N, CA, C and O atoms as CSV, one atom per row, in Angstrom:
chain,resi,resn,atom,element,x,y,z
A,1,MET,N,N,-3.351,-3.337,-13.743
A,1,MET,CA,C,-2.824,-2.319,-12.838
A,1,MET,C,C,-2.213,-3.040,-11.641
A,1,MET,O,O,-2.869,-3.876,-11.019
A,2,PRO,N,N,-0.982,-2.726,-11.319
A,2,PRO,CA,C,-0.276,-3.332,-10.166
A,2,PRO,C,C,-1.034,-3.018,-8.850
A,2,PRO,O,O,-1.826,-2.079,-8.766
A,3,ALA,N,N,-0.755,-3.828,-7.867
A,3,ALA,CA,C,-1.471,-3.727,-6.537
A,3,ALA,C,C,-1.325,-2.290,-5.994
A,3,ALA,O,O,-2.331,-1.693,-5.609
A,4,LYS,N,N,-0.154,-1.738,-5.953
A,4,LYS,CA,C,0.019,-0.386,-5.310
A,4,LYS,C,C,-0.846,0.671,-6.021
A,4,LYS,O,O,-1.445,1.532,-5.378
A,5,GLU,N,N,-0.897,0.587,-7.338
A,5,GLU,CA,C,-1.708,1.574,-8.080
A,5,GLU,C,C,-3.175,1.345,-7.834
A,5,GLU,O,O,-3.927,2.305,-7.658
A,6,THR,N,N,-3.604,0.102,-7.817
A,6,THR,CA,C,-5.014,-0.225,-7.534
A,6,THR,C,C,-5.468,0.293,-6.162
A,6,THR,O,O,-6.525,0.907,-6.017
A,7,ILE,N,N,-4.598,0.009,-5.138
A,7,ILE,CA,C,-4.920,0.391,-3.823
A,7,ILE,C,C,-4.934,1.894,-3.688
A,7,ILE,O,O,-5.806,2.458,-3.027
A,8,ARG,N,N,-3.951,2.557,-4.326
A,8,ARG,CA,C,-3.927,4.039,-4.285
A,8,ARG,C,C,-5.201,4.603,-4.924
A,8,ARG,O,O,-5.803,5.516,-4.359
A,9,ALA,N,N,-5.624,4.098,-6.066
A,9,ALA,CA,C,-6.857,4.537,-6.736
A,9,ALA,C,C,-8.058,4.305,-5.882
A,9,ALA,O,O,-8.977,5.124,-5.864
A,10,TYR,N,N,-8.074,3.177,-5.152
A,10,TYR,CA,C,-9.202,2.813,-4.262
A,10,TYR,C,C,-9.354,3.864,-3.169
A,10,TYR,O,O,-10.450,4.363,-2.914
A,11,TYR,N,N,-8.222,4.194,-2.525
A,11,TYR,CA,C,-8.307,5.170,-1.412
A,11,TYR,C,C,-8.511,6.595,-1.931
A,11,TYR,O,O,-9.168,7.404,-1.277
A,12,ASP,N,N,-7.962,6.898,-3.081
A,12,ASP,CA,C,-8.195,8.253,-3.661
A,12,ASP,C,C,-9.685,8.420,-3.953
A,12,ASP,O,O,-10.243,9.482,-3.675
A,13,ALA,N,N,-10.331,7.420,-4.496
A,13,ALA,CA,C,-11.778,7.490,-4.801
A,13,ALA,C,C,-12.544,7.598,-3.497
A,13,ALA,O,O,-13.489,8.382,-3.406
A,14,PHE,N,N,-12.154,6.813,-2.464
A,14,PHE,CA,C,-12.783,6.875,-1.193
A,14,PHE,C,C,-12.746,8.313,-0.605
A,14,PHE,O,O,-13.761,8.842,-0.149
A,15,ASN,N,N,-11.557,8.910,-0.633
A,15,ASN,CA,C,-11.410,10.255,-0.085
A,15,ASN,C,C,-12.166,11.326,-0.847
A,15,ASN,O,O,-12.568,12.348,-0.289
A,16,ARG,N,N,-12.354,11.066,-2.152
A,16,ARG,CA,C,-13.159,12.020,-2.946
A,16,ARG,C,C,-14.634,11.752,-2.778
A,16,ARG,O,O,-15.443,12.535,-3.276
A,17,GLN,N,N,-15.034,10.668,-2.091
A,17,GLN,CA,C,-16.400,10.209,-1.942
A,17,GLN,C,C,-17.008,9.935,-3.346
A,17,GLN,O,O,-18.195,10.166,-3.579
A,18,ASP,N,N,-16.181,9.452,-4.239
A,18,ASP,CA,C,-16.636,9.039,-5.554
A,18,ASP,C,C,-16.940,7.580,-5.537
A,18,ASP,O,O,-16.111,6.760,-5.933
A,19,MET,N,N,-18.141,7.232,-5.076
A,19,MET,CA,C,-18.478,5.841,-4.835
A,19,MET,C,C,-18.539,5.026,-6.114
A,19,MET,O,O,-18.280,3.823,-6.063
A,20,GLU,N,N,-18.862,5.605,-7.245
A,20,GLU,CA,C,-18.852,4.826,-8.507
A,20,GLU,C,C,-17.445,4.452,-8.897
A,20,GLU,O,O,-17.208,3.297,-9.250
A,21,ALA,N,N,-16.491,5.377,-8.851
A,21,ALA,CA,C,-15.117,5.069,-9.124
A,21,ALA,C,C,-14.568,4.039,-8.089
A,21,ALA,O,O,-13.839,3.108,-8.431
A,22,PHE,N,N,-14.956,4.258,-6.819
A,22,PHE,CA,C,-14.503,3.352,-5.765
A,22,PHE,C,C,-15.023,1.930,-6.047
A,22,PHE,O,O,-14.251,0.973,-5.977
A,23,LEU,N,N,-16.303,1.782,-6.362
A,23,LEU,CA,C,-16.861,0.470,-6.591
A,23,LEU,C,C,-16.389,-0.167,-7.926
A,23,LEU,O,O,-16.353,-1.390,-8.058
A,24,ASP,N,N,-16.028,0.690,-8.908
A,24,ASP,CA,C,-15.516,0.172,-10.174
A,24,ASP,C,C,-14.161,-0.501,-10.004
A,24,ASP,O,O,-13.721,-1.227,-10.896
A,25,LEU,N,N,-13.506,-0.278,-8.899
A,25,LEU,CA,C,-12.212,-0.908,-8.632
A,25,LEU,C,C,-12.342,-2.286,-7.954
A,25,LEU,O,O,-11.349,-2.931,-7.617
A,26,LEU,N,N,-13.605,-2.709,-7.767
A,26,LEU,CA,C,-13.857,-4.014,-7.144
A,26,LEU,C,C,-14.241,-5.076,-8.169
A,26,LEU,O,O,-14.927,-4.789,-9.150
A,27,HIS,N,N,-13.784,-6.324,-7.925
A,27,HIS,CA,C,-14.295,-7.443,-8.701
A,27,HIS,C,C,-15.754,-7.657,-8.357
A,27,HIS,O,O,-16.178,-7.338,-7.246
A,28,ASP,N,N,-16.518,-8.182,-9.272
A,28,ASP,CA,C,-17.902,-8.451,-9.016
A,28,ASP,C,C,-18.096,-9.414,-7.825
A,28,ASP,O,O,-19.084,-9.313,-7.098
A,29,ASP,N,N,-17.161,-10.328,-7.638
A,29,ASP,CA,C,-17.223,-11.306,-6.560
A,29,ASP,C,C,-16.282,-10.932,-5.394
A,29,ASP,O,O,-15.773,-11.814,-4.702
A,30,VAL,N,N,-16.066,-9.689,-5.191
A,30,VAL,CA,C,-15.176,-9.190,-4.107
A,30,VAL,C,C,-15.563,-9.808,-2.779
A,30,VAL,O,O,-16.743,-9.939,-2.454
A,31,VAL,N,N,-14.556,-10.183,-2.023
A,31,VAL,CA,C,-14.781,-10.632,-0.649
A,31,VAL,C,C,-14.346,-9.532,0.299
A,31,VAL,O,O,-13.239,-9.004,0.193
A,32,HIS,N,N,-15.228,-9.194,1.227
A,32,HIS,CA,C,-14.996,-8.099,2.135
A,32,HIS,C,C,-15.094,-8.652,3.583
A,32,HIS,O,O,-16.164,-9.058,4.036
A,33,ASP,N,N,-13.963,-8.652,4.274
A,33,ASP,CA,C,-13.893,-9.049,5.668
A,33,ASP,C,C,-14.009,-7.783,6.485
A,33,ASP,O,O,-13.126,-6.925,6.466
A,34,ILE,N,N,-15.122,-7.680,7.209
A,34,ILE,CA,C,-15.418,-6.462,8.013
A,34,ILE,C,C,-14.701,-6.615,9.350
A,34,ILE,O,O,-14.684,-7.687,9.954
A,35,ASN,N,N,-14.111,-5.507,9.791
A,35,ASN,CA,C,-13.394,-5.493,11.071
A,35,ASN,C,C,-14.309,-6.025,12.198
A,35,ASN,O,O,-15.410,-5.517,12.407
A,36,GLN,N,N,-13.835,-7.040,12.906
A,36,GLN,CA,C,-14.578,-7.662,13.999
A,36,GLN,C,C,-15.983,-7.984,13.650
A,36,GLN,O,O,-16.887,-7.891,14.479
A,37,GLY,N,N,-16.174,-8.376,12.372
A,37,GLY,CA,C,-17.504,-8.691,11.894
A,37,GLY,C,C,-17.487,-9.860,10.938
A,37,GLY,O,O,-16.586,-10.698,10.987
A,38,GLY,N,N,-18.422,-9.916,10.120
A,38,GLY,CA,C,-18.562,-11.044,9.214
A,38,GLY,C,C,-17.832,-10.853,7.894
A,38,GLY,O,O,-16.991,-9.969,7.729
A,39,ARG,N,N,-18.190,-11.713,6.980
A,39,ARG,CA,C,-17.660,-11.698,5.597
A,39,ARG,C,C,-18.795,-11.448,4.633
A,39,ARG,O,O,-19.826,-12.114,4.723
A,40,GLN,N,N,-18.647,-10.529,3.732
A,40,GLN,CA,C,-19.624,-10.287,2.711
A,40,GLN,C,C,-18.959,-10.627,1.365
A,40,GLN,O,O,-17.751,-10.463,1.197
A,41,VAL,N,N,-19.768,-11.099,0.422
A,41,VAL,CA,C,-19.239,-11.443,-0.902
A,41,VAL,C,C,-20.099,-10.752,-1.953
A,41,VAL,O,O,-21.327,-10.808,-1.902
A,42,GLY,N,N,-19.441,-10.105,-2.899
A,42,GLY,CA,C,-20.099,-9.505,-4.012
A,42,GLY,C,C,-20.103,-7.982,-3.973
A,42,GLY,O,O,-20.118,-7.370,-2.904
A,43,LYS,N,N,-20.090,-7.378,-5.173
A,43,LYS,CA,C,-20.066,-5.934,-5.293
A,43,LYS,C,C,-21.335,-5.283,-4.738
A,43,LYS,O,O,-21.278,-4.202,-4.151
A,44,GLN,N,N,-22.503,-5.961,-4.933
A,44,GLN,CA,C,-23.719,-5.351,-4.423
A,44,GLN,C,C,-23.742,-5.293,-2.907
A,44,GLN,O,O,-24.219,-4.317,-2.328
A,45,ALA,N,N,-23.224,-6.341,-2.255
A,45,ALA,CA,C,-23.126,-6.364,-0.773
A,45,ALA,C,C,-22.189,-5.248,-0.323
A,45,ALA,O,O,-22.429,-4.607,0.700
A,46,PHE,N,N,-21.127,-5.018,-1.084
A,46,PHE,CA,C,-20.155,-3.952,-0.711
A,46,PHE,C,C,-20.837,-2.545,-0.916
A,46,PHE,O,O,-20.680,-1.637,-0.100
A,47,ARG,N,N,-21.560,-2.426,-1.988
A,47,ARG,CA,C,-22.283,-1.184,-2.294
A,47,ARG,C,C,-23.251,-0.862,-1.110
A,47,ARG,O,O,-23.292,0.261,-0.606
A,48,ASP,N,N,-24.027,-1.906,-0.693
A,48,ASP,CA,C,-24.972,-1.691,0.426
A,48,ASP,C,C,-24.236,-1.328,1.714
A,48,ASP,O,O,-24.698,-0.470,2.467
A,49,PHE,N,N,-23.069,-1.987,1.984
A,49,PHE,CA,C,-22.313,-1.687,3.130
A,49,PHE,C,C,-21.830,-0.250,3.122
A,49,PHE,O,O,-21.911,0.436,4.140
A,50,MET,N,N,-21.332,0.209,1.997
A,50,MET,CA,C,-20.863,1.582,1.909
A,50,MET,C,C,-21.995,2.577,2.025
A,50,MET,O,O,-21.785,3.654,2.583
A,51,ALA,N,N,-23.159,2.285,1.539
A,51,ALA,CA,C,-24.318,3.203,1.681
A,51,ALA,C,C,-24.614,3.350,3.180
A,51,ALA,O,O,-24.843,4.460,3.661
A,52,HIS,N,N,-24.610,2.265,3.896
A,52,HIS,CA,C,-24.846,2.246,5.355
A,52,HIS,C,C,-23.715,3.100,6.060
A,52,HIS,O,O,-23.999,3.948,6.906
A,53,MET,N,N,-22.502,2.848,5.691
A,53,MET,CA,C,-21.373,3.545,6.318
A,53,MET,C,C,-21.431,5.027,6.078
A,53,MET,O,O,-21.182,5.835,6.973
A,54,ASN,N,N,-21.767,5.375,4.843
A,54,ASN,CA,C,-21.799,6.805,4.459
A,54,ASN,C,C,-22.953,7.581,5.155
A,54,ASN,O,O,-22.892,8.800,5.315
A,55,ARG,N,N,-23.986,6.843,5.552
A,55,ARG,CA,C,-25.057,7.459,6.324
A,55,ARG,C,C,-24.631,7.762,7.768
A,55,ARG,O,O,-25.008,8.777,8.352
A,56,SER,N,N,-23.831,6.840,8.315
A,56,SER,CA,C,-23.453,6.923,9.743
A,56,SER,C,C,-22.107,7.620,10.013
A,56,SER,O,O,-21.864,8.089,11.124
A,57,TYR,N,N,-21.243,7.685,8.999
A,57,TYR,CA,C,-19.897,8.195,9.202
A,57,TYR,C,C,-19.446,9.077,8.049
A,57,TYR,O,O,-19.818,8.841,6.899
A,58,ARG,N,N,-18.656,10.079,8.348
A,58,ARG,CA,C,-17.962,10.859,7.286
A,58,ARG,C,C,-16.508,10.663,7.604
A,58,ARG,O,O,-16.057,11.022,8.692
A,59,GLU,N,N,-15.756,10.096,6.672
A,59,GLU,CA,C,-14.336,9.782,6.956
A,59,GLU,C,C,-13.436,10.195,5.799
A,59,GLU,O,O,-13.797,10.162,4.622
A,60,THR,N,N,-12.250,10.583,6.217
A,60,THR,CA,C,-11.115,10.876,5.271
A,60,THR,C,C,-9.937,10.117,5.784
A,60,THR,O,O,-9.680,10.086,6.987
A,61,LEU,N,N,-9.209,9.498,4.872
A,61,LEU,CA,C,-7.994,8.760,5.270
A,61,LEU,C,C,-6.741,9.571,4.972
A,61,LEU,O,O,-6.616,10.160,3.898
A,62,THR,N,N,-5.820,9.601,5.921
A,62,THR,CA,C,-4.578,10.344,5.740
A,62,THR,C,C,-3.403,9.428,6.134
A,62,THR,O,O,-3.607,8.332,6.655
A,63,ASP,N,N,-2.142,9.913,5.869
A,63,ASP,CA,C,-0.964,9.167,6.209
A,63,ASP,C,C,-0.997,7.763,5.615
A,63,ASP,O,O,-0.566,6.812,6.267
A,64,ILE,N,N,-1.497,7.616,4.402
A,64,ILE,CA,C,-1.597,6.320,3.772
A,64,ILE,C,C,-0.249,5.806,3.318
A,64,ILE,O,O,0.477,6.498,2.604
A,65,VAL,N,N,0.089,4.589,3.730
A,65,VAL,CA,C,1.301,3.896,3.319
A,65,VAL,C,C,0.836,2.599,2.706
A,65,VAL,O,O,0.115,1.829,3.340
A,66,ILE,N,N,1.255,2.345,1.437
A,66,ILE,CA,C,0.846,1.183,0.712
A,66,ILE,C,C,2.042,0.260,0.456
A,66,ILE,O,O,3.110,0.714,0.045
A,67,MET,N,N,1.854,-1.009,0.698
A,67,MET,CA,C,2.879,-2.024,0.439
A,67,MET,C,C,2.287,-3.063,-0.466
A,67,MET,O,O,1.071,-3.255,-0.480
A,68,SER,N,N,3.144,-3.756,-1.245
A,68,SER,CA,C,2.660,-4.849,-2.072
A,68,SER,C,C,3.679,-5.936,-2.234
A,68,SER,O,O,4.881,-5.733,-2.058
A,69,SER,N,N,3.165,-7.110,-2.577
A,69,SER,CA,C,4.031,-8.222,-2.879
A,69,SER,C,C,4.750,-7.983,-4.215
A,69,SER,O,O,4.280,-7.194,-5.035
A,70,GLU,N,N,5.865,-8.645,-4.432
A,70,GLU,CA,C,6.629,-8.447,-5.674
A,70,GLU,C,C,5.803,-8.792,-6.901
A,70,GLU,O,O,5.951,-8.154,-7.943
A,71,ASP,N,N,4.887,-9.848,-6.789
A,71,ASP,CA,C,4.107,-10.277,-7.927
A,71,ASP,C,C,2.867,-9.362,-8.170
A,71,ASP,O,O,2.157,-9.549,-9.158
A,72,GLY,N,N,2.610,-8.381,-7.278
A,72,GLY,CA,C,1.553,-7.465,-7.475
A,72,GLY,C,C,0.159,-8.026,-7.217
A,72,GLY,O,O,-0.839,-7.407,-7.586
A,73,LYS,N,N,0.087,-9.214,-6.575
A,73,LYS,CA,C,-1.190,-9.886,-6.347
A,73,LYS,C,C,-1.763,-9.590,-4.928
A,73,LYS,O,O,-2.949,-9.794,-4.669
A,74,ARG,N,N,-0.912,-9.122,-4.060
A,74,ARG,CA,C,-1.372,-8.854,-2.671
A,74,ARG,C,C,-0.813,-7.514,-2.259
A,74,ARG,O,O,0.243,-7.087,-2.726
A,75,GLY,N,N,-1.550,-6.852,-1.364
A,75,GLY,CA,C,-1.078,-5.563,-0.864
A,75,GLY,C,C,-1.663,-5.319,0.518
A,75,GLY,O,O,-2.533,-6.045,0.999
A,76,ALA,N,N,-1.146,-4.265,1.134
A,76,ALA,CA,C,-1.596,-3.830,2.402
A,76,ALA,C,C,-1.476,-2.322,2.470
A,76,ALA,O,O,-0.692,-1.706,1.747
A,77,ALA,N,N,-2.259,-1.748,3.343
A,77,ALA,CA,C,-2.190,-0.283,3.582
A,77,ALA,C,C,-2.364,-0.017,5.063
A,77,ALA,O,O,-3.135,-0.666,5.769
A,78,GLU,N,N,-1.602,0.974,5.489
A,78,GLU,CA,C,-1.785,1.480,6.848
A,78,GLU,C,C,-2.140,2.956,6.677
A,78,GLU,O,O,-1.619,3.622,5.782
A,79,PHE,N,N,-3.022,3.465,7.530
A,79,PHE,CA,C,-3.534,4.806,7.428
A,79,PHE,C,C,-4.162,5.289,8.684
A,79,PHE,O,O,-4.311,4.545,9.653
A,80,VAL,N,N,-4.539,6.560,8.669
A,80,VAL,CA,C,-5.236,7.158,9.802
A,80,VAL,C,C,-6.654,7.548,9.332
A,80,VAL,O,O,-6.794,8.231,8.318
A,81,VAL,N,N,-7.680,7.131,10.042
A,81,VAL,CA,C,-9.052,7.484,9.717
A,81,VAL,C,C,-9.388,8.735,10.546
A,81,VAL,O,O,-9.305,8.725,11.774
A,82,ASN,N,N,-9.757,9.774,9.864
A,82,ASN,CA,C,-10.237,11.025,10.459
A,82,ASN,C,C,-11.704,11.104,10.188
A,82,ASN,O,O,-12.128,11.325,9.054
A,83,GLY,N,N,-12.527,10.915,11.280
A,83,GLY,CA,C,-13.935,10.779,11.000
A,83,GLY,C,C,-14.862,11.585,11.895
A,83,GLY,O,O,-14.467,12.176,12.900
A,84,GLN,N,N,-16.121,11.572,11.469
A,84,GLN,CA,C,-17.211,12.162,12.249
A,84,GLN,C,C,-18.311,11.148,12.268
A,84,GLN,O,O,-18.647,10.563,11.238
A,85,TYR,N,N,-18.893,10.929,13.464
A,85,TYR,CA,C,-19.977,9.962,13.664
A,85,TYR,C,C,-21.288,10.701,13.519
A,85,TYR,O,O,-21.660,11.495,14.383
A,86,LEU,N,N,-22.006,10.436,12.406
A,86,LEU,CA,C,-23.168,11.232,12.028
A,86,LEU,C,C,-24.498,10.697,12.514
A,86,LEU,O,O,-25.368,11.457,12.938
A,87,ALA,N,N,-24.650,9.384,12.449
A,87,ALA,CA,C,-25.926,8.783,12.775
A,87,ALA,C,C,-25.655,7.460,13.508
A,87,ALA,O,O,-24.782,6.692,13.104
A,88,THR,N,N,-26.418,7.197,14.599
A,88,THR,CA,C,-26.159,6.055,15.431
A,88,THR,C,C,-26.231,4.747,14.621
A,88,THR,O,O,-27.174,4.473,13.878
A,89,ASP,N,N,-25.163,3.966,14.824
A,89,ASP,CA,C,-25.061,2.632,14.194
A,89,ASP,C,C,-25.512,1.611,15.239
A,89,ASP,O,O,-25.099,1.658,16.397
A,90,GLU,N,N,-26.341,0.720,14.814
A,90,GLU,CA,C,-26.950,-0.273,15.700
A,90,GLU,C,C,-25.890,-0.972,16.564
A,90,GLU,O,O,-24.882,-1.460,16.054
A,91,GLY,N,N,-26.135,-1.009,17.863
A,91,GLY,CA,C,-25.234,-1.689,18.810
A,91,GLY,C,C,-24.063,-0.887,19.245
A,91,GLY,O,O,-23.249,-1.363,20.036
A,92,LEU,N,N,-23.941,0.338,18.752
A,92,LEU,CA,C,-22.805,1.219,19.096
A,92,LEU,C,C,-23.276,2.429,19.856
A,92,LEU,O,O,-24.483,2.661,19.935
A,93,PRO,N,N,-22.375,3.215,20.424
A,93,PRO,CA,C,-22.836,4.424,21.188
A,93,PRO,C,C,-23.633,5.354,20.299
A,93,PRO,O,O,-23.544,5.316,19.072
A,94,GLU,N,N,-24.431,6.207,20.973
A,94,GLU,CA,C,-25.271,7.151,20.231
A,94,GLU,C,C,-24.390,8.208,19.568
A,94,GLU,O,O,-23.434,8.715,20.156
A,95,ALA,N,N,-24.751,8.523,18.312
A,95,ALA,CA,C,-24.049,9.521,17.541
A,95,ALA,C,C,-24.563,10.916,17.831
A,95,ALA,O,O,-25.771,11.132,17.925
A,96,ASN,N,N,-23.652,11.860,17.973
A,96,ASN,CA,C,-24.070,13.269,18.049
A,96,ASN,C,C,-22.948,14.142,17.437
A,96,ASN,O,O,-22.612,15.206,17.958
A,97,GLY,N,N,-22.376,13.645,16.298
A,97,GLY,CA,C,-21.389,14.425,15.612
A,97,GLY,C,C,-19.989,14.307,16.152
A,97,GLY,O,O,-19.123,15.095,15.773
A,98,GLN,N,N,-19.728,13.338,17.038
A,98,GLN,CA,C,-18.381,13.189,17.610
A,98,GLN,C,C,-17.374,12.974,16.519
A,98,GLN,O,O,-17.666,12.368,15.488
A,99,THR,N,N,-16.143,13.493,16.763
A,99,THR,CA,C,-15.052,13.227,15.823
A,99,THR,C,C,-14.114,12.204,16.415
A,99,THR,O,O,-14.090,12.000,17.629
A,100,TYR,N,N,-13.339,11.558,15.559
A,100,TYR,CA,C,-12.383,10.561,16.014
A,100,TYR,C,C,-11.198,10.483,15.015
A,100,TYR,O,O,-11.321,10.813,13.835
A,101,VAL,N,N,-10.075,10.039,15.544
A,101,VAL,CA,C,-8.860,9.812,14.788
A,101,VAL,C,C,-8.376,8.416,15.172
A,101,VAL,O,O,-8.085,8.137,16.335
A,102,LEU,N,N,-8.299,7.567,14.185
A,102,LEU,CA,C,-8.093,6.122,14.466
A,102,LEU,C,C,-7.129,5.505,13.519
A,102,LEU,O,O,-7.363,5.522,12.311
A,103,PRO,N,N,-6.008,4.936,14.031
A,103,PRO,CA,C,-5.133,4.172,13.155
A,103,PRO,C,C,-5.851,2.933,12.629
A,103,PRO,O,O,-6.630,2.315,13.355
A,104,ALA,N,N,-5.600,2.570,11.395
A,104,ALA,CA,C,-6.249,1.423,10.771
A,104,ALA,C,C,-5.393,0.815,9.695
A,104,ALA,O,O,-4.362,1.377,9.325
A,105,GLY,N,N,-5.801,-0.312,9.194
A,105,GLY,CA,C,-5.089,-0.990,8.105
A,105,GLY,C,C,-6.011,-1.878,7.307
A,105,GLY,O,O,-7.149,-2.138,7.697
A,106,ALA,N,N,-5.494,-2.343,6.170
A,106,ALA,CA,C,-6.292,-3.232,5.327
A,106,ALA,C,C,-5.313,-4.121,4.529
A,106,ALA,O,O,-4.189,-3.748,4.192
A,107,PHE,N,N,-5.833,-5.309,4.263
A,107,PHE,CA,C,-5.109,-6.268,3.415
A,107,PHE,C,C,-5.890,-6.544,2.171
A,107,PHE,O,O,-7.117,-6.625,2.229
A,108,PHE,N,N,-5.247,-6.691,1.064
A,108,PHE,CA,C,-5.877,-6.823,-0.249
A,108,PHE,C,C,-5.344,-8.041,-1.043
A,108,PHE,O,O,-4.170,-8.403,-0.962
A,109,ASP,N,N,-6.260,-8.644,-1.803
A,109,ASP,CA,C,-5.886,-9.512,-2.922
A,109,ASP,C,C,-6.298,-8.744,-4.141
A,109,ASP,O,O,-7.395,-8.187,-4.187
A,110,ILE,N,N,-5.418,-8.700,-5.155
A,110,ILE,CA,C,-5.650,-7.985,-6.371
A,110,ILE,C,C,-5.716,-9.007,-7.518
A,110,ILE,O,O,-4.840,-9.866,-7.622
A,111,ARG,N,N,-6.709,-8.929,-8.351
A,111,ARG,CA,C,-6.839,-9.824,-9.516
A,111,ARG,C,C,-7.307,-8.987,-10.699
A,111,ARG,O,O,-8.309,-8.277,-10.612
A,112,ASP,N,N,-6.585,-9.077,-11.789
A,112,ASP,CA,C,-6.910,-8.332,-12.997
A,112,ASP,C,C,-7.009,-6.866,-12.758
A,112,ASP,O,O,-7.839,-6.198,-13.375
A,113,GLY,N,N,-6.171,-6.320,-11.863
A,113,GLY,CA,C,-6.136,-4.887,-11.588
A,113,GLY,C,C,-7.292,-4.404,-10.790
A,113,GLY,O,O,-7.540,-3.199,-10.743
A,114,LYS,N,N,-8.043,-5.321,-10.131
A,114,LYS,CA,C,-9.208,-4.936,-9.304
A,114,LYS,C,C,-9.086,-5.608,-7.940
A,114,LYS,O,O,-8.398,-6.619,-7.798
A,115,VAL,N,N,-9.747,-5.051,-6.955
A,115,VAL,CA,C,-9.737,-5.593,-5.593
A,115,VAL,C,C,-10.607,-6.843,-5.565
A,115,VAL,O,O,-11.808,-6.778,-5.828
A,116,ALA,N,N,-10.004,-7.968,-5.249
A,116,ALA,CA,C,-10.760,-9.242,-5.156
A,116,ALA,C,C,-11.092,-9.600,-3.701
A,116,ALA,O,O,-12.037,-10.336,-3.419
A,117,ARG,N,N,-10.278,-9.049,-2.788
A,117,ARG,CA,C,-10.550,-9.196,-1.336
A,117,ARG,C,C,-9.972,-7.996,-0.623
A,117,ARG,O,O,-8.897,-7.498,-0.957
A,118,ILE,N,N,-10.729,-7.542,0.383
A,118,ILE,CA,C,-10.260,-6.525,1.289
A,118,ILE,C,C,-10.620,-6.953,2.711
A,118,ILE,O,O,-11.765,-7.316,2.983
A,119,SER,N,N,-9.630,-6.908,3.624
A,119,SER,CA,C,-9.880,-7.193,5.004
A,119,SER,C,C,-9.405,-5.958,5.809
A,119,SER,O,O,-8.218,-5.631,5.824
A,120,ASN,N,N,-10.349,-5.295,6.464
A,120,ASN,CA,C,-10.034,-4.069,7.256
A,120,ASN,C,C,-9.821,-4.434,8.693
A,120,ASN,O,O,-10.397,-5.388,9.216
A,121,THR,N,N,-8.978,-3.652,9.315
A,121,THR,CA,C,-8.728,-3.842,10.727
A,121,THR,C,C,-8.466,-2.491,11.428
A,121,THR,O,O,-7.758,-1.626,10.912
A,122,TYR,N,N,-9.073,-2.347,12.636
A,122,TYR,CA,C,-8.818,-1.167,13.482
A,122,TYR,C,C,-9.245,-1.595,14.874
A,122,TYR,O,O,-9.873,-2.640,15.048
A,123,ASN,N,N,-8.895,-0.768,15.881
A,123,ASN,CA,C,-9.211,-1.090,17.245
A,123,ASN,C,C,-10.580,-0.496,17.618
A,123,ASN,O,O,-10.703,0.694,17.908
A,124,LEU,N,N,-11.584,-1.349,17.602
A,124,LEU,CA,C,-12.951,-0.933,17.870
A,124,LEU,C,C,-13.067,-0.334,19.268
A,124,LEU,O,O,-13.806,0.631,19.460
A,125,ASN,N,N,-12.355,-0.885,20.241
A,125,ASN,CA,C,-12.438,-0.314,21.615
A,125,ASN,C,C,-11.880,1.087,21.664
A,125,ASN,O,O,-12.391,1.930,22.401
A,126,ASP,N,N,-10.846,1.353,20.899
A,126,ASP,CA,C,-10.334,2.757,20.801
A,126,ASP,C,C,-11.377,3.670,20.226
A,126,ASP,O,O,-11.608,4.754,20.761
A,127,TRP,N,N,-12.012,3.269,19.153
A,127,TRP,CA,C,-13.081,4.060,18.541
A,127,TRP,C,C,-14.218,4.344,19.543
A,127,TRP,O,O,-14.673,5.479,19.683
A,128,ILE,N,N,-14.656,3.287,20.231
A,128,ILE,CA,C,-15.742,3.454,21.235
A,128,ILE,C,C,-15.340,4.441,22.336
A,128,ILE,O,O,-16.132,5.277,22.771
A,129,ALA,N,N,-14.088,4.315,22.769
A,129,ALA,CA,C,-13.626,5.244,23.818
A,129,ALA,C,C,-13.611,6.709,23.319
A,129,ALA,O,O,-13.840,7.644,24.087
A,130,GLN,N,N,-13.340,6.875,22.030
A,130,GLN,CA,C,-13.307,8.296,21.495
A,130,GLN,C,C,-14.720,8.804,21.295
A,130,GLN,O,O,-14.945,9.983,21.571
A,131,VAL,N,N,-15.681,8.041,20.848
A,131,VAL,CA,C,-17.040,8.544,20.585
A,131,VAL,C,C,-17.986,8.350,21.735
A,131,VAL,O,O,-19.038,8.988,21.776
A,132,GLY,N,N,-17.653,7.495,22.665
A,132,GLY,CA,C,-18.582,7.156,23.722
A,132,GLY,C,C,-18.441,8.013,24.967
A,132,GLY,O,O,-19.273,7.979,25.873
A,133,ALA,N,N,-17.370,8.776,24.982
A,133,ALA,CA,C,-17.167,9.621,26.212
A,133,ALA,C,C,-18.117,10.796,26.334
A,133,ALA,O,O,-18.041,11.554,27.301
């Protein structure tokens, strides 16, 4: 599957909250670069990360624009995160159901039609300003 199709399927599964379809699009040794955070390796680490995220946040992505290299091995996406902060995440402001709208992006390496690397980026200070007020 070419990069654009893989990335589209990845975000479609995310927006449906179909975590099994979402995780099936990852390589077993997927590398995940967390925005302003560390690096995790492996599908199980990504599964655990998503379980944590889904407890603390409810998000839908809109205005998704997907780009890819001519060889289909790399891609990028820009989108808007429309979210609700459900449960306090350690080290962040207290959650009380605040909503937020946040521009974001991601970079991908695609191997064998699956996501081999994803690096997410967004402005954490903007998010804190929206939920912390």
